[in-house]
PATORTI-615039 format. One record per residue (C-alpha): x negated, y negated, z negated. Coordinates in steps of 0.5 Angstrom, whole numbers. Example, Ala and Ser with C-alpha at 12.3 -4.5 7.8 and 13.67 -1.06 7.14 Angstrom:
<rs>
[r [-25; 9; -16]]
[r [-27; 2; -14]]
</rs>
This chain:
<rs>
[r [-232; -270; -169]]
[r [-235; -274; -163]]
[r [-242; -273; -165]]
[r [-246; -267; -161]]
[r [-250; -263; -165]]
[r [-255; -257; -162]]
[r [-253; -251; -166]]
[r [-260; -247; -167]]
[r [-261; -240; -165]]
[r [-262; -238; -173]]
[r [-255; -240; -174]]
[r [-252; -235; -168]]
[r [-250; -228; -168]]
[r [-249; -223; -162]]
[r [-242; -222; -161]]
[r [-239; -215; -165]]
[r [-232; -212; -164]]
[r [-229; -211; -171]]
[r [-229; -203; -173]]
[r [-223; -199; -173]]
[r [-218; -203; -177]]
[r [-210; -202; -179]]
[r [-205; -206; -183]]
[r [-201; -202; -188]]
[r [-195; -203; -192]]
[r [-192; -199; -197]]
[r [-187; -199; -203]]
[r [-188; -195; -210]]
[r [-181; -193; -213]]
[r [-184; -193; -220]]
[r [-184; -201; -220]]
[r [-179; -202; -215]]
[r [-174; -208; -216]]
[r [-168; -207; -211]]
[r [-165; -213; -213]]
[r [-171; -217; -212]]
[r [-173; -213; -206]]
[r [-180; -213; -209]]
[r [-184; -209; -214]]
[r [-185; -211; -221]]
[r [-192; -213; -223]]
[r [-192; -212; -230]]
[r [-199; -208; -230]]
[r [-202; -215; -227]]
[r [-198; -219; -232]]
[r [-200; -215; -238]]
[r [-208; -216; -236]]
[r [-208; -208; -235]]
[r [-210; -207; -227]]
[r [-217; -206; -227]]
[r [-222; -210; -223]]
[r [-225; -204; -221]]
[r [-221; -198; -217]]
[r [-219; -192; -221]]
[r [-219; -187; -216]]
[r [-227; -185; -216]]
[r [-227; -184; -224]]
[r [-220; -180; -223]]
[r [-224; -175; -218]]
[r [-221; -177; -212]]
[r [-227; -175; -206]]
[r [-229; -181; -203]]
[r [-231; -181; -196]]
[r [-235; -188; -194]]
[r [-231; -192; -200]]
[r [-231; -192; -207]]
[r [-233; -197; -212]]
[r [-229; -203; -209]]
[r [-227; -208; -214]]
[r [-224; -215; -215]]
[r [-224; -221; -219]]
[r [-220; -223; -225]]
[r [-218; -230; -221]]
[r [-215; -225; -215]]
[r [-211; -221; -221]]
[r [-208; -228; -224]]
[r [-205; -229; -217]]
[r [-197; -229; -218]]
[r [-191; -229; -213]]
[r [-190; -224; -208]]
[r [-197; -223; -206]]
[r [-199; -221; -214]]
[r [-202; -215; -215]]
[r [-198; -209; -217]]
[r [-204; -204; -217]]
[r [-209; -200; -213]]
[r [-208; -195; -208]]
[r [-212; -191; -203]]
[r [-212; -191; -196]]
[r [-214; -185; -192]]
[r [-216; -184; -185]]
[r [-215; -176; -183]]
[r [-218; -172; -177]]
[r [-213; -172; -171]]
[r [-214; -165; -170]]
[r [-214; -163; -177]]
[r [-210; -168; -181]]
[r [-212; -164; -188]]
[r [-219; -167; -186]]
[r [-220; -174; -189]]
[r [-226; -177; -185]]
[r [-225; -184; -189]]
[r [-223; -187; -195]]
[r [-222; -194; -198]]
[r [-219; -197; -204]]
[r [-214; -203; -203]]
[r [-210; -207; -207]]
[r [-202; -207; -206]]
[r [-198; -213; -207]]
[r [-191; -214; -209]]
[r [-188; -215; -202]]
[r [-191; -208; -200]]
[r [-197; -211; -196]]
[r [-204; -207; -197]]
[r [-210; -212; -197]]
[r [-217; -211; -198]]
[r [-221; -214; -204]]
[r [-223; -219; -199]]
[r [-216; -221; -199]]
[r [-215; -219; -192]]
[r [-209; -215; -190]]
[r [-213; -212; -184]]
[r [-217; -206; -187]]
[r [-223; -204; -183]]
[r [-227; -197; -183]]
[r [-234; -195; -181]]
[r [-231; -190; -176]]
[r [-231; -189; -169]]
[r [-225; -192; -165]]
[r [-221; -186; -164]]
[r [-214; -183; -166]]
[r [-213; -182; -174]]
[r [-207; -180; -178]]
[r [-206; -185; -184]]
[r [-205; -183; -191]]
[r [-203; -188; -197]]
[r [-204; -185; -204]]
[r [-203; -187; -211]]
[r [-205; -185; -218]]
[r [-198; -183; -220]]
[r [-194; -183; -214]]
[r [-193; -177; -208]]
[r [-197; -179; -202]]
[r [-195; -180; -195]]
[r [-198; -180; -188]]
[r [-196; -182; -181]]
[r [-193; -177; -177]]
[r [-198; -177; -171]]
[r [-205; -180; -170]]
[r [-205; -187; -169]]
[r [-210; -190; -164]]
[r [-215; -195; -168]]
[r [-220; -199; -165]]
[r [-222; -206; -164]]
[r [-215; -208; -164]]
[r [-211; -208; -170]]
[r [-206; -203; -171]]
[r [-200; -203; -176]]
[r [-196; -197; -180]]
[r [-190; -200; -185]]
[r [-189; -194; -189]]
[r [-183; -199; -192]]
[r [-179; -198; -186]]
[r [-174; -192; -185]]
[r [-175; -192; -178]]
[r [-183; -190; -179]]
[r [-184; -183; -178]]
[r [-188; -179; -183]]
[r [-191; -172; -184]]
[r [-187; -167; -187]]
[r [-180; -167; -190]]
[r [-177; -173; -194]]
[r [-184; -175; -196]]
[r [-181; -182; -198]]
[r [-175; -184; -203]]
[r [-170; -188; -200]]
[r [-167; -194; -203]]
[r [-160; -197; -203]]
[r [-162; -203; -199]]
[r [-165; -198; -193]]
[r [-172; -199; -195]]
[r [-177; -193; -197]]
[r [-182; -192; -202]]
[r [-187; -187; -205]]
[r [-184; -182; -210]]
[r [-186; -183; -217]]
[r [-187; -179; -223]]
[r [-194; -175; -220]]
[r [-197; -175; -227]]
[r [-201; -169; -226]]
[r [-206; -169; -220]]
[r [-204; -163; -216]]
[r [-199; -162; -210]]
[r [-192; -162; -213]]
[r [-188; -166; -218]]
[r [-185; -161; -223]]
[r [-181; -163; -229]]
[r [-182; -156; -233]]
[r [-186; -150; -232]]
[r [-194; -150; -232]]
[r [-198; -156; -230]]
[r [-191; -160; -230]]
[r [-191; -168; -230]]
[r [-187; -169; -236]]
[r [-191; -166; -242]]
[r [-197; -171; -241]]
[r [-192; -176; -242]]
[r [-190; -173; -249]]
[r [-197; -171; -251]]
[r [-200; -178; -249]]
[r [-195; -181; -254]]
[r [-197; -176; -260]]
[r [-193; -170; -258]]
[r [-189; -170; -264]]
[r [-185; -176; -265]]
[r [-181; -177; -258]]
[r [-179; -184; -260]]
[r [-187; -186; -260]]
[r [-190; -190; -254]]
[r [-196; -193; -252]]
[r [-199; -199; -248]]
[r [-204; -199; -243]]
[r [-206; -197; -236]]
[r [-204; -189; -236]]
[r [-202; -184; -230]]
[r [-196; -182; -235]]
[r [-194; -189; -234]]
[r [-189; -187; -228]]
[r [-185; -194; -228]]
[r [-192; -198; -228]]
[r [-189; -203; -233]]
[r [-195; -202; -238]]
[r [-191; -198; -243]]
[r [-191; -190; -243]]
[r [-184; -188; -246]]
[r [-181; -181; -247]]
[r [-174; -183; -249]]
[r [-170; -189; -249]]
[r [-169; -194; -244]]
[r [-174; -195; -238]]
[r [-177; -188; -240]]
[r [-182; -185; -236]]
[r [-179; -178; -236]]
[r [-172; -179; -233]]
[r [-175; -181; -226]]
[r [-179; -174; -225]]
[r [-172; -170; -227]]
[r [-168; -175; -222]]
[r [-173; -174; -216]]
[r [-173; -166; -217]]
[r [-166; -166; -216]]
[r [-163; -168; -223]]
[r [-159; -162; -224]]
[r [-164; -156; -224]]
[r [-170; -158; -228]]
[r [-174; -152; -225]]
[r [-174; -155; -218]]
[r [-180; -158; -216]]
[r [-182; -163; -210]]
[r [-188; -162; -206]]
[r [-192; -167; -203]]
[r [-192; -168; -196]]
[r [-199; -168; -194]]
[r [-203; -162; -191]]
</rs>
């Protein structure tokens, strides 16, 4: 307006650069809809996405993060920015990518954007400006990490794991969709380093166990790691079951095959 006003010193703060930050995008294979080129938000629509991040309770080590929470109002948002689920973002040592230096839980939207609980896509970490490997993980998908370390500082950096042109660490770290996009491999029910259909610690048995163990046509609803497709229902057989994607992702014909998570 045209009225000049003196701003008191009590309302001012010294300029401070933003901490190292990164803007990320990723797709999850389980809920991905290739027709709409978006992920489904079934968990949110059913009221199953928790307001508090699930990774600390699952035993994931926290480094400067943990306990992040959102609101029911944020989870009520629909459209392409509707929440699909929580994801975990890790910054790793540029000289030793097996060492996690910082973690943060964030919200994944249908269009692949990873945003903080404050609604901003720029995830700021309380670390020194430096080069870091950037990894994204999900509670029942295999994680993926940038091929090389990335300079993170006051200026925003970005990594788009949905693009086939974005290089990732290891071999076949992501699944390729028919439209050329990429996503994280689904079916990682057991929290280990491999996707297995048979054998010890396989990812199929927990699905059968959760629905009762003896009647394969049973199903159960809820927020479970065994819900590979993230539709809110755990099924062992039938349309949309959570067992078949595991077999497909290890090759489809040899059930003893396995897929290794491409994280050091």
